N, C-alpha and C positions, 0 to 999 in steps of 0.2 A: 503494500498500500504506500503510494506516495505521501510525503509531509504536505501539510498544508502553505507551509512557506515557502515551497518551491513552486514558483508561478511559470517557470519555463515548460514544465509539464504537469498540466493540471489534472488532479484524479478523476475518473470517469464517475457517472452518476451511480453506476452499480458499486463502486467502491464506498462512497458516502451516505447512500439510501437503503432503506429495507427494500427486497425486491416488490413488495406491493406497491410500495410509493412510487418504485421506478416504474411500474405499469399504470399506475393513474396519470403521472406524466406523460408517458407515452401515448395515451388515448387522448390527451390535449384538452383536458377536463379544466374548465374555468374555476377560479376560486369558489365562486358562489356554486358550483357543482360537487365540490370536494366534500368528503363525509366531515362531518363536523366530530370534535371531540365530545365524548362524554362529560356532563356537567357533574364534577365530581364534588364541587362547592355545595350544590343544594343536597345530594346525597349524604355528605359527611355531615351537614347541619341538621338534617334529618335524625340521622343516627345519633347524634349528639343529645337531641332534643329526647329522643326515645330512652336514652341511657339516664339522663337526669330525671325523668319522669320515674322510671323504675327505681332509682336510688331514693326520690322522694317518698314513693309508696313504701320502700322498705324500711325507712325510718319511722313512718307512723306506724306500721303494722309489727315492727320488731325494734321499740326504742332499746337503746343502751341501757344497761343497769348503773344505776349511779352506784360510786364507791360508797361504803357506810362510813360515818365519822366515827372517830375513835378517840375517847379522852381519857387519858390515864392519870391515875389520881395515887398518890403515895400518900399514906397518913402523917408522916413527920417532915414532907418536902421531899428533896432528894435523897437518894440512898447514901449510906455513910462509903466514902471511898476508902477508907482504911479497913472495910469489912473483907473477911477472908474469901468469902462466896457470893456473889454478886450474881442474880438472876434476872433477865431482862426477859419477859414473857411476852409473847405475841400470841394472844387468844385465837384469833382467826387464821393464824398461819404457822402452827408448831414448828416446822422447820426453819422457820425465821428468828426463833428464840435462841437467847444466847445465855449460857452460864459462865462465868468469869471465876476461876478458882486460883487465889492469890497463896504463895506460900508464906508463912508467917515468918517473920524475921526471928533469929536466935536471939533469946533474952541472955544478956549479958551480965 
């Protein structure tokens, strides 16, 4: 295939265009007689409207559940940081609970 920058030997139509396009050019059709491309914009916008409608209906029929609010109350305020065992309990999510065990310093 010849490069487009070489003007001494221009490429043939067969090298540049699809065979169907070359056949239309050979038949001598005027621009008004050429087949028009599909209207993709109208089809895409209609599809977007249907998608938006579907998502809106889904939100109405299946709303997302709100996270429950959790208030943690300790009787004496904050736990004693010097305690040898601290338990951070998460009632709704036991794997997220944490127990911290500290080794007591030797009494001198």
